[in-house]
C-alpha positions in Angstrom: -0.1 0.1 0.0 0.9 3.4 -0.7 2.4 6.0 1.9 -0.4 8.6 1.3 -3.2 5.8 1.7 -2.0 4.8 4.9 -1.6 8.3 6.1 -5.4 8.9 4.9 -6.4 5.4 6.6 -4.9 6.6 9.7 -6.7 10.0 9.9 -9.8 8.5 9.2 -9.3 5.6 11.6 -8.5 8.6 14.2 -11.6 10.2 13.6 -14.2 7.3 13.6 -12.7 5.5 17.0 -13.7 8.8 19.1 -17.0 9.1 17.2 -17.9 5.2 18.2 -16.7 5.7 21.6 -18.8 9.0 22.3 -21.9 7.4 20.8 -21.7 4.5 22.9 -20.7 6.4 26.0 -23.7 9.0 25.2 -25.9 5.8 24.9 -24.9 4.4 28.2 -25.2 7.5 29.9 -28.8 8.2 28.4 -30.0 5.0 28.5 -31.6 4.7 31.9 -33.1 8.5 32.0 -37.0 8.6 31.8 -37.7 12.0 29.6 -39.9 12.9 27.0 -39.2 11.2 23.5 -38.2 14.2 21.7 -35.9 15.5 24.8 -34.8 12.0 24.8 -33.0 12.1 21.4 -32.0 15.9 21.9 -30.3 14.6 25.2 -28.4 11.7 23.7 -27.4 13.9 20.7 -25.5 16.1 22.9 -24.0 13.7 25.4 -22.6 11.9 22.3 -21.0 15.1 20.8 -19.7 16.1 24.4 -18.3 12.6 25.2 -17.2 12.7 21.9 -15.0 15.7 22.4 -13.9 15.2 26.0 -12.3 11.7 24.8 -10.4 13.2 22.1 -9.2 15.8 23.7 -8.2 13.6 26.9 -6.3 10.8 24.5 -4.6 13.5 22.6 -3.2 15.2 25.6 -2.3 11.6 27.0 -0.8 10.9 23.6 1.4 13.7 23.9 2.2 14.4 27.3 2.5 11.0 28.8 2.8 8.4 26.1 2.7 8.1 22.6 1.8 4.4 22.9 -1.8 6.0 24.3 -2.7 6.4 20.9 -3.9 3.7 20.3 -6.9 4.6 22.2 -7.9 6.4 19.1 -7.3 3.3 16.8 -4.2 4.0 15.7 -1.3 4.4 17.7 0.5 7.0 15.3 0.2 10.9 15.9 -1.2 13.0 12.9 2.2 14.8 12.8 4.0 11.5 12.3 1.9 9.7 9.9 1.4 12.6 7.6 5.3 13.7 7.4 6.6 14.3 4.0 3.7 13.0 2.1 2.8 14.1 -1.8 0.8 17.2 -2.0 1.8 18.5 1.7 3.3 22.2 1.4 6.0 23.1 3.6 6.0 26.7 5.1 9.1 28.6 3.5 
């Protein structure tokens, strides 16, 4: 496989995994809450969004300041700056 494809795949995985984790956590958080049906859907969407952001930011901070190996929590252990280095089409600042 080409380096470009592998970099693209890594970025997709590291985007999708936090969304899935946030969705699962949002569903678990709202599963036992009895609310109006319409409001329950809005609450689930809000919880999913918040938990996705919190999860992603926390893992990126852990990965940056504790250990790069923690990147596997995003589905791929390489950080964006390491898997996109020297990619064709990437413009360097002069």
